C-alpha positions in Angstrom: 82.9 101.4 26.3 82.7 97.7 23.5 86.2 96.7 22.2 85.7 93.8 20.2 89.5 93.6 19.7 90.8 90.2 18.4 87.6 89.1 17.2 86.6 87.5 13.9 83.4 88.2 12.3 80.8 87.4 8.9 78.8 89.6 7.7 77.0 88.7 4.7 75.8 91.2 2.3 78.4 93.5 2.7 79.4 94.7 -0.3 77.0 98.3 0.4 74.6 99.7 2.1 73.6 98.3 5.3 76.2 94.9 5.6 78.5 97.8 4.6 77.9 99.9 7.4 77.9 96.7 9.9 81.6 95.7 9.0 82.4 99.2 8.6 81.7 99.7 12.4 82.5 95.9 14.0 86.2 97.1 12.1 86.0 100.3 14.4 86.3 98.6 17.4 88.4 96.2 16.7 86.9 92.7 14.4 88.4 91.5 12.3 85.4 91.2 9.5 85.2 88.9 6.4 83.1 90.6 4.5 80.9 88.2 2.2 79.2 89.1 -1.2 78.0 87.8 -4.8 79.6 91.4 -5.5 83.3 91.6 -5.7 83.9 94.3 -7.0 82.1 95.7 -3.7 83.4 93.4 -1.2 86.7 94.2 -1.9 85.9 98.0 -1.8 84.2 97.7 1.2 87.4 95.7 2.6 90.0 98.8 0.5 87.6 101.3 3.8 88.1 99.3 6.5 91.7 98.8 5.5 92.3 103.0 5.2 90.9 103.2 8.4 93.3 101.4 10.1 90.7 98.2 10.2 91.3 95.0 9.5 89.5 92.9 7.3 89.1 90.3 4.0 86.4 89.3 1.6 85.1 86.7 0.3 82.9 85.7 -2.7 80.3 83.6 -1.5 76.4 82.6 -2.2 74.8 82.0 1.0 71.7 80.6 -0.9 74.0 77.6 -1.6 74.6 75.3 0.6 78.1 74.2 0.4 79.1 77.6 -0.2 78.0 79.2 3.0 79.2 75.6 4.7 82.6 76.6 2.8 83.0 80.3 3.9 82.3 79.3 7.9 84.4 76.6 8.0 87.5 78.2 5.6 87.3 81.6 8.1 86.8 78.9 11.3 90.7 76.9 9.8 92.5 80.6 8.7 91.9 82.2 11.8 91.2 80.0 14.7 87.7 80.9 15.7 84.5 82.4 15.2 83.3 85.2 17.4 80.7 87.1 15.4 78.0 85.8 13.0 75.9 88.7 11.5 73.6 87.0 8.7 72.5 90.2 6.4 72.0 89.2 3.3 69.4 89.9 1.4 67.1 90.6 -2.2 63.8 91.8 -2.4 61.3 90.8 -6.0 59.0 92.4 -4.9 54.9 91.8 -6.5 51.5 91.4 -5.4 50.8 87.9 -4.3 48.1 87.3 -7.3 50.7 87.8 -9.4 54.0 86.5 -7.4 55.5 83.8 -9.3 57.4 81.2 -8.0 61.3 82.9 -9.7 60.0 85.5 -7.2 58.9 83.5 -4.2 62.1 80.8 -4.3 64.7 83.5 -4.9 63.9 85.9 -1.7 62.9 82.3 0.4 66.7 81.3 -1.3 68.5 84.0 0.2 67.0 86.0 2.8 65.6 82.5 4.5 67.5 79.4 3.9 71.4 81.8 3.5 70.4 82.4 6.5 70.1 79.4 7.7 73.0 77.1 5.5 75.6 79.6 7.5 73.7 79.4 11.5 74.1 76.0 10.6 78.0 75.3 10.3 78.4 78.6 12.7 75.9 76.8 15.3 78.5 73.6 15.6 81.4 75.6 15.6 80.4 78.2 18.1 78.8 75.8 20.3 82.7 73.9 20.8 84.2 77.5 21.8 81.4 77.5 24.3 81.4 81.1 23.2 79.4 83.5 20.1 77.2 85.9 18.7 74.8 85.7 16.0 73.0 88.3 14.7 70.0 87.9 12.4 69.0 91.2 9.8 65.0 90.2 9.7 62.8 93.7 9.0 60.0 95.6 10.0 57.9 93.9 7.3 58.3 90.0 8.8 54.9 91.7 10.2 53.9 91.7 6.6 54.0 94.5 3.9 52.0 95.0 0.2 53.1 93.5 -2.0 55.9 91.1 -0.2 54.1 88.3 0.6 57.4 86.2 -0.4 60.0 89.2 1.6 57.7 89.1 5.0 57.2 85.4 5.2 61.5 84.7 5.1 62.2 87.2 7.6 59.2 86.1 9.4 61.2 82.6 9.2 64.5 84.5 10.6 62.8 85.3 13.5 61.5 81.3 14.5 65.1 80.3 13.9 66.5 83.4 16.0 63.9 82.1 18.8 65.2 78.5 18.1 68.4 79.0 18.4 68.8 80.8 21.5 67.0 78.5 22.6 69.8 75.5 21.6 73.1 77.3 21.9 71.9 79.5 25.3 73.7 77.0 27.3 77.0 77.1 25.4 77.7 80.6 26.2 76.4 81.3 22.7 73.7 84.3 22.1 71.5 84.8 18.7 69.5 88.1 18.7 66.9 89.3 15.4 67.4 93.2 14.8 64.2 94.2 12.4 65.3 97.5 10.6 62.8 100.0 9.8 63.0 102.2 6.4 66.7 102.6 6.5 68.8 104.8 3.9 70.8 102.6 1.8 70.8 102.1 -2.1 67.5 100.2 -2.2 65.4 102.5 -0.2 66.3 105.1 -2.8 65.4 103.5 -5.7 61.5 104.4 -4.1 60.0 107.4 -5.8 60.0 110.3 -3.8 56.1 110.0 -3.0 56.7 106.8 -1.6 60.3 108.0 -0.1 57.8 111.2 2.1 55.5 108.5 2.9 58.1 106.3 4.7 59.4 109.0 6.4 56.2 110.5 7.3 55.1 107.1 9.3 58.2 107.5 11.9 58.3 109.4 15.3 62.1 109.8 14.7 60.9 112.1 12.0 63.7 110.5 9.1 64.8 107.9 7.9 67.5 106.1 9.6 71.2 105.0 8.5 72.7 102.2 8.5 75.7 103.7 11.5 71.8 103.1 13.4 71.2 99.2 13.0 75.2 99.1 13.0 75.3 100.6 16.5 72.5 97.9 17.6 74.8 95.3 16.1 78.3 96.3 17.8 76.0 96.4 21.2 74.8 92.5 20.6 78.0 91.2 19.7 80.2 92.6 22.6 80.1 91.4 26.4 77.9 93.8 27.4 74.9 92.0 25.8 75.9 88.1 26.9 72.7 87.9 28.9 69.9 89.0 25.8 69.8 85.9 23.9 66.6 85.4 21.4 65.3 88.7 21.1 63.8 90.4 18.4 64.8 94.2 18.0 63.2 97.1 16.4 65.5 100.0 14.8 63.1 102.0 13.3 63.0 105.4 15.1 59.2 104.1 16.4 58.5 103.1 12.9 56.4 99.8 13.7 54.2 102.2 16.9 
């Protein structure tokens, strides 16, 4: 059984959707979870939900695309709690457009949050975890890292997440720190619920499991990777998509 009692975790982009599901799962297993997001009300709502279930959490407003804010998030968490055991880089945005129509603002915004934001938290966290000689970093990539129409910016960022994950895994492996990436498939969140019904049905039809995933499906995998049972899993890219990438 997975037990994260006494662990300190940061989950970025946890005000709603996938991040909220991840935070709820880690808290249910005993971790103290620092909920970070730009959405203050949403972050506090996630914290309140965890507290109501008897868990432990706090909110922290942070724009991970801003290096100083991300650095302060990591350092203040360690100053307050004395350590950082788990970092889940989930924060992400999309600004979809066909490549020939995409402007630099759309490109920069997605790369800034989805890729640079991962670097901004991983860099200070990796130094802390090296000193601790312990830690788990789990980055949320996407099945779209293999390429997806209308998502040149998003796919590039998520492919970059795979690259930084594998590099960090090589660098930190001897320090008892594992770094892995999760590639969610079509997950039922606020973001995907915004697509037209025909698109929803088309996406689900491509999934052998016959349904869209739930945030809990991804959260269960992350909980395992964050645990001691996964100490020998490092540098992996794990698809959680009901077989969609097949």
